[in-house]
N, C-alpha and C positions, 0 to 999 in steps of 0.2 A: 333498401335497408324495408327487408321481412319485420312484421310486427316479435319472432321471436329475440332477431337479434336486436331491434331497437329494445325494450325492456333489459337486453345482458350489459347493455349500454348503460343503460339508465341502472340500472341494478353497481354496477361499475360502478360509478362513480359516485354515486350515492352511500354507498360504503366508505369512501373514501372524503365523505363527510363527515364524518359522524362518529366515529368507532362510537330498551324496552319489553243440568245433569235431570232433575226431572223436571214434567214439564207438569206449573202449577205448583210445586212441596218446595219448604223451606232448601235449599241448598248450604252441605257443612265442606267444606275446603277438607278432602283427602290429607290424610297423615301419611308420614311416606314413612318406613320402616326405621325404626328405632327412636320417630318424633313419636305428640304428647297430640293425642287429640284435644282442643278446647272441650273442658271440662272446671269441674269447682273448684281441684287444687288452687290456692293462692295465691301462690309464687311456685315457674316452673318452667323448664324451660323449652318455646314453644320453634318445634323445623316440619313446618307444616307448607306442600305443595300441590298443587290442585287443579281440576275446574271449578267454578264460581259462573252458574246463567246469570246474566247482564243481562236489560235487556231484551228477553229474545234468543240470548245464545251464552256457550260455553267458552268464560274468557279466564286466561290461563293467572295466576294469581301466588304468590310466594310469599312464608310470613316466617319471621325467623329471631329470635332474640327474649330478652325472660316479659314474663308475660307480666309485670309487676309495672313494666317501666311505658313509658313517653312508645306509642305509633307515631310512625312515620312513615307515610305515603307517597311513597315516590313517583312523579308525572314521565315518563323519560323523552329524550328526540326522536327526532328524522323527520314529518311520523314513518315507521317503521326501526328504528334501532332502540329495541330494549335489552335493557339495561340487566335483569334477570340472570343471562349468560353469564356476568361477570358481578354478579351482586355479595359472590363470595369472597374475590381477592379484592375488591374494593371497599367492603362496607362490613364482612364476618368479624373484623375486631371493636365494634361497636351494640355488638350485641347486646354485653355487658348494660351496652345504658342506652336502648332504645333496641322495638319494634322494628324491622325494614320490610318493611312491604314493598314487592314490585310486581307490578302490572305492564304484562301484555297487553295491550291498546286491542280495539277491535282491526284484524286490518294487519296485524303486526306479531311476527315469528310463536310459540305453541297457538296464539288462539284463532292466528287464521290459520295455521295447520289441522286444525280442529275441523274445517266441515270445507277445505281449500281444495277447489277447483282439480283435475289431473290438467288444465293448460291455464293458464293462466293469460286468457284473452282478451279484448277489445272489446265482446260483449256480455261475458262480466264485467271487468269496469264497468257498463254500461248499468250493469240493473243491478249493480251494487255502486252504490255513491255512497261515499264519507261525511262528512258532513262537520264540522263544530257543533254544533249543537248537537248533535247525538254520541259525541262523544267526554262531551262537558256532564250529558245525561248516568251516558255509563258510566264518567269517572263517579258521580254526585252517588248512582245506583252502590254504588263498592263499597263508595269511605260510610253509605248508611248501613252496609251488612259487616265491617271488621267494627260497627262500633257497637252492635250488638252482637257478635262473635267473643269480640273480648275483650265484652263487659267494658267501653271507654263508656266520657262524657266527648273527645274530641281528641281531633289524630291533626301533626302537621303532618302541612300538603308543602313540598315539595320539586319544579317544573325546570327542567330543563329546555331551552331552546323552545320548542316547537310543543310542549311538554309545560312552556309555562302559560304561551296561548291556554293551555287544558285549569292551566293552576291561576291565573288570574276570572275564567269567569265561574271559577266553581270559587270560588272563593266570593267573588261578586254574589254571585247564584243565594249561597245556600251558606254565610257568613258564622253560624252558629255551632256547623260543622267541625272548625277549624281551629288553632290555636294561632297561628298565625301561615299566612304566606314565603316562601323563598325563593326568591324569582332567580337564575343561572344562567346566562347569553338571553335575557327577555328579551326575546320579541317584541315589537309595537307595532310599526304596520310594514311586513314584510312582502307587498306587492311590486313593490319600487327596486327592480335589478337595472332602473339606469343611472345610477350612483354609486349598486357595487360597482359594472362600466368601467367606469370613468374610474374608476378609485388603482379596482388591477390593470386597468391599462396604464395610468400614469404607474405602477409598480413597473411592471412588465417593461416598459418605457428606460425605467431609470436601471432596472440590471441588465440591460439591453436583450432582453427574452426573446429568443427572435420567438422559438414554438409558441410559444402566449399572444406575441400579436399576430402570430397567423391563427391561432380560431379567436380570438377575436374581431379580428378582422372581415375571417369566412362570417362569423356569424350577426357583424354586422349593427347594429344600438339595440335595443330591448322598446320593447315586451317584444317576447314573443311567443312564438302562437305550441313551440313543440314542447314536451318534458324533454328530450334529450337535451337539444339549443340547452333545457338551462342547466341543466346536472353537468355542460362541460365548464360554463363558467365558476360551479361552486366547484369545481373541482380546481381552479388556476386558482381561488379564490383558499382554500384550504394547501394549498402547494409554501404559497407567502406565508398559510395564520403558521403552520412547519418552520419556517425560514427564520421568523421574529418570536419566537413564542421557547418557555423551556417545556419538554411531549412529559406526557402521561411514562411511568412505567410501562417496558413493555409487556411485563406480568399479568396486568392488571387488563388488559384486554387478549386473554387467549379466554376460547371457550371451557366450559365446567366438565367434568369429563361427561354428566347426564345429558347436555345438547350436543356435546362433540357426537353427530353421525349424521349419514349423512341423510336422509326422511328430513333431521332439525336444519342441516343447510340448503336441502331445499326450498322448504318451508320460508325460511328468513330469510331468505335469496326473496321468490314469488312476491312475500307480504314486503315488504322495501318496497318493487319495484308498480308494488298494486298503490302501497299507501303515498309514494313521491312521485307518480301521475295525477292521482286524487290532490294534493294538498299543491302545484304549480300548472295543476292544466293541460291539457293537450290538446285542442280544437280538432287534432285529424281520429285520432282515438274516441271524442263525443268525449272528453273526460270535463267538468268543469273545475275552477283552481281552487281550491275551499280558501286557498292562503289571501286571495280576493275578498272573502266576506270579514278579513281580519283589521280592522283600526282601532287597537287595544286605546289611542290618547282622546282620541272618542270618544270610542261606549264604556270603555271600562276608569273612567275618570277619583272615584273614588271607593274607598273600601271600610269594614268594619269590622278588622282588626289590625296588628302590627303585621306589616312589612317589608319585607328586606333585598336588594338588589342586590348579586355576587357578576361580575364583570370584570374581562379580560381587557386590557389596555392593548394589546395587538388584536381583539376579536374581530372584520371583516365582513364575518356575516350578520351578525347582529352588533354593531360598535356603536362608543360609549358616546358619541354623543348623542345620538339615540334613542336609548335607553338612559341617561344623562336626564337629557329633558325631559321623556315620561313621569322618569321619580320625579321632581325637581314639581310635574303638577300634578303626580295626587295629591288627594290628601288622604288619610290615615290617622290612625289612635297614637300611633306612633313609625316612626320607617329609617331604616339604615340604610345606607349604599358602601359598597365595597368597593376600589376599584383594584384591579391585581396587575404589579408587571410582570412582566414575558407570558403573560398567559394570554393566550388566542381561543375560542368559541367555548371547545370539548374542557373534557375535565388533563386537572396535573395533579398536582400534590399540595398547590398552596389554597386550589381549591377544596381540595377534599379536607383541608386543614379552616377553612372560615367554616365550610357547612356547617363539622364537628358544633365550632367554638358558638355560631349561629346556636343552636340546635339545642345545646347546652344551657345557655339563653336564656332561653324560651319557656318560660313558669306554665307550666302547669301542671 
Protein backbone atom coordinates (compact mmCIF):
# COMPACT_ATOMS: atom_id res chain seq x y z
CA UNK A 1 0.00 0.00 0.00
CA UNK A 2 1.34 3.44 -0.90
CA UNK A 3 1.85 6.07 1.77
CA UNK A 4 -0.97 8.18 0.36
CA UNK A 5 -3.33 5.21 0.39
CA UNK A 6 -2.30 4.38 3.94
CA UNK A 7 -3.11 7.91 5.04
CA UNK A 8 -6.48 7.65 3.26
CA UNK A 9 -7.35 4.46 5.14
CA UNK A 10 -6.32 5.93 8.49
CA UNK A 11 -8.33 9.08 7.84
CA UNK A 12 -11.43 7.07 6.95
CA UNK A 13 -11.18 5.04 10.11
CA UNK A 14 -10.34 7.97 12.32
CA UNK A 15 -13.37 9.93 11.15
CA UNK A 16 -15.56 7.09 12.22
CA UNK A 17 -14.15 7.12 15.71
CA UNK A 18 -15.18 10.31 16.85
CA UNK A 19 -16.92 12.76 15.22
CA UNK A 20 -11.92 20.39 17.35
CA UNK A 21 0.50 36.76 13.64
CA UNK A 22 3.15 38.93 14.25
CA UNK A 23 6.56 37.73 15.44
CA UNK A 24 7.36 38.79 19.05
CA UNK A 25 4.36 41.20 19.16
CA UNK A 26 1.16 40.61 21.20
CA UNK A 27 -1.44 38.93 18.99
CA UNK A 28 -5.17 39.65 18.99
CA UNK A 29 -8.10 37.62 17.77
CA UNK A 30 -9.64 39.13 14.67
CA UNK A 31 -13.29 40.12 14.81
CA UNK A 32 -15.37 38.66 12.03
CA UNK A 33 -17.86 40.96 10.26
CA UNK A 34 -20.57 42.03 12.68
CA UNK A 35 -18.56 40.99 15.72
CA UNK A 36 -17.10 43.12 18.47
CA UNK A 37 -13.41 43.45 19.09
CA UNK A 38 -12.41 43.00 22.73
CA UNK A 39 -12.70 46.40 24.33
CA UNK A 40 -13.76 48.28 27.44
CA UNK A 41 -17.53 47.77 27.17
CA UNK A 42 -18.66 46.05 30.39
CA UNK A 43 -21.29 43.95 28.61
CA UNK A 44 -21.41 42.93 24.98
CA UNK A 45 -21.81 39.91 22.75
CA UNK A 46 -18.50 38.52 21.55
CA UNK A 47 -18.15 36.85 18.14
CA UNK A 48 -14.44 36.49 17.49
CA UNK A 49 -12.65 34.03 15.22
CA UNK A 50 -9.06 34.00 14.05
CA UNK A 51 -5.48 32.87 14.54
CA UNK A 52 -3.42 33.46 17.67
CA UNK A 53 0.31 32.84 17.76
CA UNK A 54 0.83 30.19 20.44
CA UNK A 55 4.32 28.87 21.15
CA UNK A 56 5.61 29.79 17.72
CA UNK A 57 2.73 28.84 15.42
CA UNK A 58 -0.61 30.42 14.55
CA UNK A 59 -3.52 28.42 15.97
CA UNK A 60 -7.23 28.78 15.24
CA UNK A 61 -9.48 29.96 18.10
CA UNK A 62 -13.16 30.93 18.19
CA UNK A 63 -14.83 32.87 21.02
CA UNK A 64 -18.59 33.34 21.29
CA UNK A 65 -20.75 34.54 24.17
CA UNK A 66 -21.65 37.39 26.47
CA UNK A 67 -18.59 39.15 27.86
CA UNK A 68 -19.72 39.10 31.50
CA UNK A 69 -20.21 35.32 31.60
CA UNK A 70 -17.76 32.55 32.63
CA UNK A 71 -15.35 31.20 30.02
CA UNK A 72 -15.34 27.53 29.02
CA UNK A 73 -12.26 26.30 27.15
CA UNK A 74 -13.08 23.17 25.16
CA UNK A 75 -10.31 20.65 24.45
CA UNK A 76 -11.38 18.48 21.54
CA UNK A 77 -10.72 14.81 21.01
CA UNK A 78 -9.10 12.74 18.30
CA UNK A 79 -6.48 14.06 18.31
CA UNK A 80 -7.50 15.62 15.03
CA UNK A 81 -11.23 16.09 15.62
CA UNK A 82 -11.91 19.78 16.36
CA UNK A 83 -15.32 20.86 17.65
CA UNK A 84 -15.09 24.32 16.07
CA UNK A 85 -16.92 23.42 12.80
CA UNK A 86 -19.87 22.10 14.85
CA UNK A 87 -19.81 24.48 17.82
CA UNK A 88 -22.68 26.61 16.60
CA UNK A 89 -24.99 23.59 16.28
CA UNK A 90 -23.92 22.18 19.65
CA UNK A 91 -23.47 25.21 21.88
CA UNK A 92 -25.02 28.36 20.39
CA UNK A 93 -27.87 28.23 22.92
CA UNK A 94 -25.29 28.34 25.73
CA UNK A 95 -23.80 31.66 24.64
CA UNK A 96 -26.17 33.64 26.87
CA UNK A 97 -24.72 31.82 29.89
CA UNK A 98 -21.06 31.25 28.94
CA UNK A 99 -18.25 32.38 26.69
CA UNK A 100 -17.59 29.35 24.48
CA UNK A 101 -13.97 28.95 23.35
CA UNK A 102 -13.04 26.37 20.73
CA UNK A 103 -9.41 25.72 19.77
CA UNK A 104 -8.07 23.77 16.79
CA UNK A 105 -5.05 22.17 18.45
CA UNK A 106 -1.61 21.92 16.87
CA UNK A 107 -1.87 19.56 13.89
CA UNK A 108 -5.65 19.89 13.60
CA UNK A 109 -8.21 21.58 11.35
CA UNK A 110 -7.49 25.21 10.50
CA UNK A 111 -4.37 25.23 12.64
CA UNK A 112 -2.92 22.41 10.56
CA UNK A 113 -4.10 24.09 7.37
CA UNK A 114 -2.33 27.36 8.23
CA UNK A 115 1.10 25.84 7.47
CA UNK A 116 0.12 22.54 5.85
CA UNK A 117 2.55 20.94 3.38
CA UNK A 118 1.34 20.24 -0.14
CA UNK A 119 1.52 16.54 0.68
CA UNK A 120 1.59 14.74 4.01
CA UNK A 121 4.68 12.54 3.73
CA UNK A 122 6.71 10.32 6.07
CA UNK A 123 9.46 12.94 5.94
CA UNK A 124 7.04 15.62 7.19
CA UNK A 125 5.79 13.33 9.96
CA UNK A 126 9.33 12.56 11.12
CA UNK A 127 10.37 16.23 11.04
CA UNK A 128 7.25 17.50 12.84
CA UNK A 129 6.40 15.20 15.76
CA UNK A 130 3.63 15.98 18.20
CA UNK A 131 4.14 15.49 21.94
CA UNK A 132 1.81 15.65 24.93
CA UNK A 133 4.09 18.16 26.69
CA UNK A 134 4.09 20.46 23.66
CA UNK A 135 0.31 20.46 23.38
CA UNK A 136 -0.17 20.97 27.12
CA UNK A 137 2.14 23.99 26.85
CA UNK A 138 0.01 25.27 23.96
CA UNK A 139 -3.16 24.90 26.03
CA UNK A 140 -1.67 26.79 28.98
CA UNK A 141 -0.37 29.57 26.72
CA UNK A 142 -3.82 29.91 25.17
CA UNK A 143 -5.45 30.02 28.62
CA UNK A 144 -3.15 32.83 29.74
CA UNK A 145 -4.00 34.74 26.55
CA UNK A 146 -7.74 34.28 27.12
CA UNK A 147 -7.56 35.50 30.71
CA UNK A 148 -5.80 38.68 29.62
CA UNK A 149 -7.88 39.25 26.52
CA UNK A 150 -11.24 38.61 28.19
CA UNK A 151 -10.26 40.17 31.53
CA UNK A 152 -11.04 37.04 33.54
CA UNK A 153 -9.45 35.49 36.62
CA UNK A 154 -9.97 31.84 35.65
CA UNK A 155 -11.69 29.62 33.08
CA UNK A 156 -13.66 26.38 33.25
CA UNK A 157 -11.69 23.58 31.57
CA UNK A 158 -13.43 20.82 29.61
CA UNK A 159 -11.70 17.94 27.81
CA UNK A 160 -13.23 15.12 25.79
CA UNK A 161 -11.40 11.86 24.94
CA UNK A 162 -7.89 12.86 23.80
CA UNK A 163 -8.65 16.35 25.11
CA UNK A 164 -9.11 14.83 28.57
CA UNK A 165 -5.37 14.01 28.62
CA UNK A 166 -4.50 17.63 27.96
CA UNK A 167 -7.13 18.75 30.48
CA UNK A 168 -5.70 16.67 33.32
CA UNK A 169 -2.15 17.77 32.55
CA UNK A 170 -3.10 21.44 32.27
CA UNK A 171 -5.11 21.38 35.49
CA UNK A 172 -2.27 19.65 37.34
CA UNK A 173 0.40 22.02 36.05
CA UNK A 174 -1.39 25.38 36.47
CA UNK A 175 -4.45 24.87 38.72
CA UNK A 176 -4.61 28.59 39.51
CA UNK A 177 -5.87 29.21 35.96
CA UNK A 178 -8.99 27.07 36.31
CA UNK A 179 -12.21 26.96 38.33
CA UNK A 180 -12.71 23.24 37.69
CA UNK A 181 -11.87 20.41 35.32
CA UNK A 182 -14.54 18.35 33.54
CA UNK A 183 -13.40 15.17 31.77
CA UNK A 184 -15.70 13.44 29.28
CA UNK A 185 -14.77 9.94 28.07
CA UNK A 186 -11.74 10.30 30.29
CA UNK A 187 -8.58 8.61 29.05
CA UNK A 188 -6.42 6.95 31.70
CA UNK A 189 -3.90 4.55 30.12
CA UNK A 190 -4.65 4.36 26.38
CA UNK A 191 -1.81 2.19 25.09
CA UNK A 192 -3.36 -1.18 26.00
CA UNK A 193 -5.10 -2.48 22.86
CA UNK A 194 -5.15 -6.10 24.06
CA UNK A 195 -8.11 -5.64 26.42
CA UNK A 196 -9.97 -3.75 23.70
CA UNK A 197 -9.21 -6.50 21.17
CA UNK A 198 -10.65 -9.22 23.42
CA UNK A 199 -13.76 -7.14 24.15
CA UNK A 200 -14.66 -6.50 20.51
CA UNK A 201 -13.78 -10.10 19.59
CA UNK A 202 -16.33 -11.32 22.16
CA UNK A 203 -18.94 -8.90 20.80
CA UNK A 204 -18.31 -10.04 17.24
CA UNK A 205 -18.65 -13.69 18.28
CA UNK A 206 -21.87 -13.00 20.18
CA UNK A 207 -23.35 -11.22 17.16
CA UNK A 208 -22.05 -13.77 14.64
CA UNK A 209 -20.31 -10.88 12.93
CA UNK A 210 -18.09 -12.78 10.52
CA UNK A 211 -16.86 -9.61 8.80
CA UNK A 212 -15.42 -8.20 12.03
CA UNK A 213 -14.13 -11.60 13.14
CA UNK A 214 -12.24 -12.02 9.87
CA UNK A 215 -10.60 -8.60 10.35
CA UNK A 216 -9.65 -9.36 13.95
CA UNK A 217 -8.22 -12.75 13.05
CA UNK A 218 -6.19 -11.28 10.21
CA UNK A 219 -4.76 -8.65 12.55
CA UNK A 220 -3.83 -11.04 15.34
CA UNK A 221 -3.24 -9.90 18.89
CA UNK A 222 -1.85 -6.42 19.61
CA UNK A 223 0.40 -4.52 20.06
CA UNK A 224 0.53 -3.28 16.47
CA UNK A 225 3.39 -1.47 14.80
CA UNK A 226 1.29 0.25 12.11
CA UNK A 227 -1.34 2.91 12.67
CA UNK A 228 -3.67 1.44 10.06
CA UNK A 229 -4.12 -1.71 12.16
CA UNK A 230 -5.09 0.28 15.25
CA UNK A 231 -7.55 2.12 13.04
CA UNK A 232 -9.17 -1.16 12.02
CA UNK A 233 -9.76 -2.10 15.66
CA UNK A 234 -11.20 1.35 16.42
CA UNK A 235 -13.58 1.05 13.47
CA UNK A 236 -15.07 -2.14 14.92
CA UNK A 237 -15.27 -0.45 18.34
CA UNK A 238 -17.38 2.36 16.90
CA UNK A 239 -19.63 -0.13 15.14
CA UNK A 240 -20.62 -1.74 18.43
CA UNK A 241 -20.84 1.54 20.31
CA UNK A 242 -23.39 2.74 17.75
CA UNK A 243 -25.44 -0.45 18.15
CA UNK A 244 -25.77 0.00 21.92
CA UNK A 245 -26.15 3.74 22.43
CA UNK A 246 -28.44 6.64 21.69
CA UNK A 247 -26.91 8.67 18.85
CA UNK A 248 -26.55 12.41 18.60
CA UNK A 249 -28.98 14.27 16.33
CA UNK A 250 -27.78 14.27 12.72
CA UNK A 251 -27.84 18.08 12.67
CA UNK A 252 -25.06 18.31 15.26
CA UNK A 253 -22.27 17.13 13.01
CA UNK A 254 -22.92 18.91 9.75
CA UNK A 255 -20.11 21.33 8.89
CA UNK A 256 -21.10 24.96 9.39
CA UNK A 257 -21.01 27.00 6.19
CA UNK A 258 -17.75 28.76 7.04
CA UNK A 259 -15.93 25.41 7.12
CA UNK A 260 -17.70 23.61 4.29
CA UNK A 261 -15.21 24.10 1.47
CA UNK A 262 -12.60 22.09 -0.41
CA UNK A 263 -9.57 23.61 1.31
CA UNK A 264 -10.88 23.00 4.82
CA UNK A 265 -11.94 19.45 4.01
CA UNK A 266 -8.46 18.66 2.64
CA UNK A 267 -6.67 20.17 5.62
CA UNK A 268 -9.07 18.52 8.06
CA UNK A 269 -8.49 15.12 6.46
CA UNK A 270 -4.71 15.49 6.41
CA UNK A 271 -4.76 16.81 9.97
CA UNK A 272 -6.72 13.72 11.02
CA UNK A 273 -4.06 11.49 9.50
CA UNK A 274 -1.16 13.49 10.91
CA UNK A 275 -2.62 13.61 14.43
CA UNK A 276 -3.77 9.98 14.48
CA UNK A 277 -0.40 8.62 13.37
CA UNK A 278 1.31 10.73 16.04
CA UNK A 279 -1.14 9.49 18.66
CA UNK A 280 -0.88 5.73 18.01
CA UNK A 281 2.59 5.67 16.41
CA UNK A 282 3.82 3.86 13.32
CA UNK A 283 7.14 2.04 13.20
CA UNK A 284 7.27 1.88 9.41
CA UNK A 285 6.71 5.62 9.13
CA UNK A 286 9.19 6.36 11.92
CA UNK A 287 6.64 8.00 14.25
CA UNK A 288 6.67 7.51 18.04
CA UNK A 289 3.30 7.06 19.76
CA UNK A 290 2.16 9.91 22.01
CA UNK A 291 -0.16 7.56 23.84
CA UNK A 292 2.77 5.44 24.99
CA UNK A 293 3.74 8.32 27.31
CA UNK A 294 0.29 8.57 28.96
CA UNK A 295 -0.57 6.97 32.29
CA UNK A 296 -2.71 9.38 34.28
CA UNK A 297 -3.34 6.93 37.11
CA UNK A 298 0.37 6.95 37.98
CA UNK A 299 1.33 10.45 36.88
CA UNK A 300 -1.67 12.59 37.90
CA UNK A 301 -3.32 11.23 41.07
CA UNK A 302 -4.24 14.58 42.65
CA UNK A 303 -5.90 17.87 41.77
CA UNK A 304 -6.16 21.25 43.50
CA UNK A 305 -9.47 22.09 41.80
CA UNK A 306 -12.86 20.34 41.64
CA UNK A 307 -13.04 17.44 39.18
CA UNK A 308 -16.04 16.02 37.32
CA UNK A 309 -16.11 12.93 35.07
CA UNK A 310 -18.83 12.21 32.49
CA UNK A 311 -18.81 8.56 31.41
CA UNK A 312 -20.94 6.59 28.97
CA UNK A 313 -21.98 3.11 30.05
CA UNK A 314 -21.52 1.79 26.50
CA UNK A 315 -18.11 3.42 25.94
CA UNK A 316 -15.66 0.75 24.76
CA UNK A 317 -12.76 3.02 23.87
CA UNK A 318 -12.49 4.59 27.34
CA UNK A 319 -14.53 2.11 29.41
CA UNK A 320 -16.31 2.89 32.66
CA UNK A 321 -14.15 0.42 34.58
CA UNK A 322 -11.00 2.39 33.76
CA UNK A 323 -12.40 5.88 34.36
CA UNK A 324 -14.11 4.81 37.60
CA UNK A 325 -10.88 3.27 38.90
CA UNK A 326 -8.99 6.48 38.16
CA UNK A 327 -11.76 8.65 39.62
CA UNK A 328 -11.84 6.64 42.84
CA UNK A 329 -8.08 7.00 43.25
CA UNK A 330 -7.72 10.74 42.70
CA UNK A 331 -7.62 13.33 45.44
CA UNK A 332 -9.38 16.64 44.83
CA UNK A 333 -11.19 19.31 46.88
CA UNK A 334 -14.43 18.03 45.33
CA UNK A 335 -15.20 15.39 42.74
CA UNK A 336 -18.26 13.86 41.10
CA UNK A 337 -18.79 11.00 38.63
CA UNK A 338 -21.71 10.87 36.16
CA UNK A 339 -22.44 7.50 34.51
CA UNK A 340 -24.87 7.88 31.59
CA UNK A 341 -26.95 4.98 30.22
CA UNK A 342 -27.29 4.38 26.46
CA UNK A 343 -24.23 6.55 25.95
CA UNK A 344 -20.97 5.58 24.26
CA UNK A 345 -17.73 7.48 23.63
CA UNK A 346 -19.08 10.55 21.83
CA UNK A 347 -21.59 13.32 22.45
CA UNK A 348 -25.33 12.82 22.59
CA UNK A 349 -28.16 14.79 24.19
CA UNK A 350 -27.58 13.18 27.58
CA UNK A 351 -23.91 14.19 27.54
CA UNK A 352 -24.66 17.80 26.63
CA UNK A 353 -27.38 18.06 29.28
CA UNK A 354 -24.94 16.78 31.91
CA UNK A 355 -22.21 19.14 30.73
CA UNK A 356 -24.57 22.11 31.02
CA UNK A 357 -25.70 21.05 34.47
CA UNK A 358 -22.10 20.82 35.68
CA UNK A 359 -21.02 24.09 34.09
CA UNK A 360 -23.94 25.96 35.68
CA UNK A 361 -23.11 24.48 39.09
CA UNK A 362 -19.49 25.69 39.14
CA UNK A 363 -18.94 28.71 41.32
CA UNK A 364 -17.08 31.38 39.37
